[in-house]
C-alpha positions as CSV (number, residue, x, y, z in Angstrom):
1,M,123.2,41.3,324.8
2,N,122.5,45.0,325.1
3,K,126.0,45.6,326.6
4,L,127.6,43.7,323.6
5,F,125.6,45.8,321.1
6,T,126.6,49.0,322.8
7,F,130.3,48.0,322.8
8,L,130.2,47.1,319.0
9,F,128.4,50.3,318.1
10,T,130.9,52.4,320.0
11,M,133.9,50.7,318.2
12,M,132.3,51.2,314.8
13,F,131.8,54.9,315.6
14,L,135.5,55.3,316.5
15,I,136.7,53.5,313.4
16,V,134.6,55.6,311.1
17,G,135.3,58.9,312.9
18,C,139.1,58.5,312.7
19,S,140.5,59.3,309.2
20,D,144.0,58.8,308.0
21,D,144.6,62.5,308.5
22,D,143.9,62.4,312.2
23,R,147.3,61.6,313.6
24,I,148.3,61.9,317.2
25,T,151.6,63.7,317.6
26,G,153.9,64.0,320.6
27,G,154.5,67.8,320.4
28,V,156.6,70.1,318.2
29,D,160.0,68.7,317.1
30,P,162.9,70.7,318.7
31,E,164.9,73.1,316.5
32,P,168.2,71.5,315.4
33,E,171.3,72.9,317.2
34,L,173.2,75.4,315.1
35,L,176.9,74.7,314.9
36,G,180.0,76.4,313.3
37,C,179.4,79.5,311.3
38,E,175.6,79.0,311.5
39,A,175.9,79.6,315.2
40,A,177.9,82.8,314.8
41,T,177.1,85.8,317.0
42,T,176.2,88.7,314.7
43,Y,177.6,92.2,315.5
44,D,177.2,95.6,314.1
45,W,180.0,96.2,311.7
46,D,181.1,99.5,313.3
47,A,181.1,98.3,316.9
48,I,182.7,94.9,317.2
49,E,184.6,94.3,320.5
50,F,184.2,91.6,323.2
51,E,186.1,89.7,325.8
52,T,185.8,85.9,326.2
53,S,187.9,82.8,326.6
54,L,188.4,79.5,324.7
55,E,189.6,76.1,325.8
56,G,192.6,74.6,324.1
57,G,191.8,73.6,320.6
58,A,188.3,75.2,320.7
59,D,186.9,77.8,318.4
60,T,184.2,80.4,318.2
61,W,182.5,82.3,315.3
62,I,181.3,85.9,314.8
63,A,179.5,87.4,311.9
64,F,179.0,91.0,310.7
65,S,178.0,93.0,307.6
66,L,179.9,95.8,306.0
67,E,177.8,98.6,304.5
68,E,180.6,100.2,302.5
69,L,184.2,99.7,301.2
70,T,186.3,99.5,304.3
71,L,189.9,99.2,305.5
72,F,189.9,97.3,308.7
73,T,192.3,95.7,311.2
74,V,191.6,92.7,313.3
75,V,193.0,92.9,316.9
76,I,193.4,90.0,319.3
77,N,195.5,90.9,322.3
78,Q,196.8,87.4,322.9
79,A,199.2,85.2,320.9
80,G,198.2,81.6,320.0
81,F,195.1,82.1,318.0
82,Q,194.4,81.4,314.3
83,C,191.9,83.9,312.8
84,T,190.2,83.1,309.5
85,V,187.9,85.4,307.6
86,Y,185.2,84.0,305.2
87,S,182.8,85.7,302.8
88,G,180.2,83.1,303.2
89,C,178.8,80.3,305.4
90,E,178.0,76.8,304.1
91,G,176.4,74.6,306.7
92,E,178.9,74.6,309.7
93,V,181.9,75.8,307.8
94,G,183.0,78.9,306.1
95,L,182.9,79.3,302.3
96,D,186.3,78.2,300.9
97,P,188.7,79.5,300.0
98,P,189.0,81.9,303.1
99,L,189.7,85.6,302.3
100,F,192.3,85.8,305.0
101,Q,194.0,83.6,307.6
102,F,196.7,84.6,310.1
103,E,198.3,83.6,313.4
104,T,198.0,86.2,316.2
105,I,201.1,87.4,318.1
106,G,199.3,89.7,320.5
107,N,198.7,92.7,318.3
108,G,196.7,93.8,315.3
109,F,196.7,92.4,311.7
110,E,195.6,94.7,308.9
111,V,193.2,92.7,306.7
112,G,193.1,95.5,304.1
113,I,190.4,96.8,301.9
114,V,187.2,94.7,302.0
115,P,184.0,95.5,300.0
116,D,180.6,95.7,301.5
117,G,178.9,92.4,302.3
118,E,178.5,89.7,304.9
119,Y,181.5,88.1,306.7
120,W,182.2,85.3,309.1
121,V,185.3,85.1,311.3
122,K,186.5,81.9,312.9
123,I,188.8,82.2,316.0
124,L,190.7,79.0,316.9
125,N,192.7,78.6,320.1
126,T,195.8,76.7,318.9
127,R,197.2,76.3,322.4
128,P,196.6,73.2,324.6
129,N,195.4,75.4,327.5
130,R,192.5,77.8,328.1
131,L,193.1,81.4,327.0
132,D,191.4,84.7,327.8
133,F,191.4,87.3,325.0
134,T,189.9,90.6,323.7
135,F,188.7,90.8,320.1
136,R,187.9,93.9,318.2
137,I,187.9,95.3,314.6
138,E,189.4,98.7,314.0
139,L,188.1,100.7,311.0
140,D,190.0,103.3,309.0
141,D,189.2,105.7,306.3
142,I,190.9,104.8,303.0
143,V,193.6,107.2,301.9
144,Y,195.1,106.3,298.6
145,G,198.7,107.4,297.7
146,C,202.3,106.3,297.6
147,T,203.2,104.4,300.7
148,D,206.9,103.8,299.9
149,D,209.0,106.2,302.0
150,D,211.9,105.9,299.5
151,A,209.8,107.4,296.7
152,G,209.9,111.1,295.9
153,N,206.1,111.4,296.2
154,Y,205.7,109.5,299.4
155,N,202.5,110.3,301.2
156,S,202.8,109.7,305.0
157,E,198.9,109.9,305.4
158,A,198.3,107.2,302.8
159,N,197.3,103.7,304.0
160,V,196.7,102.1,300.6
161,D,199.3,102.2,297.9
162,D,197.8,103.2,294.6
163,G,200.9,102.4,292.5
164,S,201.8,106.0,292.0
165,C,205.2,105.9,293.7
166,I,208.0,107.5,291.7
167,L,211.3,105.8,292.2
168,T,214.6,106.4,290.4
169,D,214.3,105.1,286.8
170,C,217.1,102.6,286.6
171,T,216.4,101.6,282.9
172,T,217.9,104.8,281.3
173,E,220.7,104.5,278.8
174,Y,223.2,105.9,281.3
175,W,222.6,103.2,283.9
176,V,222.4,100.3,281.4
177,T,225.5,101.4,279.5
178,N,227.7,101.9,282.6
179,Y,226.4,99.2,285.0
180,G,224.2,96.7,283.0
181,E,220.9,95.5,284.4
182,M,219.8,97.6,287.5
183,V,217.2,97.4,290.2
184,N,215.9,99.8,292.8
185,D,217.7,99.0,296.1
186,C,216.2,99.1,299.6
187,D,216.3,102.9,299.5
188,G,214.9,103.3,296.0
189,N,218.3,104.0,294.5
190,C,219.8,102.3,291.4
191,A,221.9,99.2,292.2
192,P,223.6,96.7,289.7
193,V,221.9,93.3,289.7
194,D,225.2,91.6,289.7
195,W,226.1,93.2,293.0
196,I,223.5,90.9,294.7
197,A,225.3,87.9,296.4
198,D,228.7,88.9,294.9
199,G,230.5,88.3,298.2
200,Y,230.4,91.9,299.4
201,C,227.9,93.2,301.9
202,D,226.1,96.2,300.2
203,D,224.8,97.9,303.2
204,G,225.6,101.4,302.0
205,A,229.4,100.9,302.2
206,Y,229.7,100.8,298.4
207,G,228.1,103.1,295.8
208,V,227.8,104.0,292.1
209,Y,228.1,107.2,290.2
210,D,224.9,108.8,289.1
211,E,224.5,110.9,285.9
212,E,225.7,114.0,287.7
213,G,228.8,112.3,289.0
214,N,227.6,112.0,292.5
215,V,228.3,108.8,294.5
216,V,225.0,107.1,295.5
217,P,225.3,104.4,298.2
218,V,223.8,101.0,297.3
219,N,221.9,99.4,300.1
220,L,220.8,95.8,299.7
221,W,220.6,95.2,303.4
222,C,216.9,94.5,303.8
223,E,214.4,91.6,303.7
224,E,213.4,92.4,300.1
225,Y,216.9,91.3,299.0
226,N,217.4,88.7,301.8
227,F,220.1,91.0,303.2
228,D,222.1,90.9,300.0
229,E,221.3,87.2,299.6
230,G,223.6,86.3,302.5
231,D,226.4,88.7,301.8
232,C,225.4,90.6,304.9
233,E,225.6,88.1,307.8
234,V,224.2,90.4,310.4
235,I,220.5,90.9,310.3
236,P,219.1,94.2,311.7
237,G,217.7,93.8,315.3
238,E,214.9,96.3,315.1
239,C,211.7,94.3,315.6
240,T,208.2,95.3,314.7
241,P,205.6,95.6,317.5
242,G,204.8,92.2,319.1
243,L,208.2,90.8,318.3
244,I,211.4,90.8,320.4
245,E,215.0,89.8,319.8
246,D,215.8,86.2,320.8
247,C,219.1,85.1,322.3
248,N,220.8,85.6,318.9
249,G,219.1,88.9,318.1
250,I,216.5,87.4,315.7
251,C,213.0,88.9,315.8
252,A,210.5,86.4,317.3
253,P,207.0,86.6,318.8
254,A,207.0,87.8,322.4
255,G,204.2,85.3,323.0
256,W,206.5,82.4,322.5
257,L,208.1,83.1,325.8
258,G,206.8,80.7,328.5
259,D,204.1,79.2,326.2
260,G,204.9,75.6,327.0
261,F,207.2,75.0,324.1
262,C,211.0,75.0,324.5
263,D,212.4,77.4,321.9
264,D,215.9,76.0,321.6
265,G,216.1,76.3,317.8
266,S,213.5,73.6,317.2
267,Y,211.0,76.0,315.9
268,E,211.2,78.7,313.1
269,Y,209.7,82.1,312.6
270,N,210.1,83.7,309.2
271,G,212.5,81.0,308.3
272,N,214.8,81.6,311.3
273,P,215.4,79.1,314.2
274,I,214.4,80.9,317.4
275,F,216.3,80.5,320.6
276,F,215.0,81.7,324.0
277,N,216.9,79.1,326.0
278,C,219.4,81.5,327.6
279,E,219.9,83.2,330.8
280,E,218.5,86.5,329.4
281,F,215.1,84.9,329.0
282,N,215.2,82.6,332.1
283,N,215.6,79.5,329.9
284,D,212.4,80.4,327.9
285,N,210.7,81.3,331.2
286,G,211.1,77.7,332.3
287,D,210.0,76.0,329.1
288,C,213.6,74.7,328.5
289,N,214.3,73.4,331.9
290,A,215.1,69.7,332.6
291,Q,212.1,68.4,330.7
292,G,213.5,69.8,327.4
293,R,211.3,70.5,324.4
294,T,207.9,69.0,323.9
295,T,207.5,66.0,321.6
296,E,203.8,65.9,321.6
297,T,202.0,65.6,318.3
298,R,199.6,68.5,318.1
299,Q,199.0,71.7,316.2
300,L,201.8,74.1,317.0
301,P,201.0,77.7,318.0
302,N,201.8,81.0,316.3
303,G,202.9,79.5,313.0
304,K,205.8,77.6,314.5
305,I,207.4,75.0,312.2
306,K,209.1,72.0,313.6
307,I,212.7,71.5,312.3
308,E,213.4,67.9,311.4
309,N,216.9,66.9,312.5
């Protein structure tokens, strides 16, 4: 009887002593895993440089803050990446719309003038295979001025055009009376609008008389005028850094050689079909051998566009 009494008394004590607030927990809940831009590695804005690798289709994020108005260039030394710059981070993704987005071709891309603030950068490997790369941001002092080398007040040290360029005024009474509507050609000289796509290649072989009676060559042989809108069939072969001439002399990314895609005209760059399937380029470094071009459905690298036959 004494044992029963002792047992009941003990149970009553436990019931009374345990309130609703006395809960037994199993430890501290783990912190949720950060993903996307929330997991970005933060760098000092004036010292961003690292080497890493990404699997095919994988991405990584970095974040940094700018303390002043800055002109900067993003450099990734490998073709095949898509780089996107955001001004904010919402959950796992960057704040839309992105400020800049570009495909790498193995050199730098000038982002331009960016105000102070926080930024997030997403780097996506668009290739199917793992790639090593170096990433860095180059900063430059802002020098305003005229950046058009055809203008009379061209400033070779300027890296940001301030709209001050002084080109030949083609709207004066002389030009309008003698030639009608005029535009500044590729060299900044006056050219009649109706000379564009008139069946003659205006690459400097033809000219107009200026007010002093001098013959001024008209040059419409540039990208601005689509090489005289087709009148000039030959496109200049001078390529910018990171680009090389393909089998037909068209500028194309050097990183497209041997990248696993057969460049036999099936893909375009800047609107031009690209051909590396010739002896000069070892049949696209083997990409265009017996197996022919790829037909896999996947995101294509370096801004390539599939041509539908």
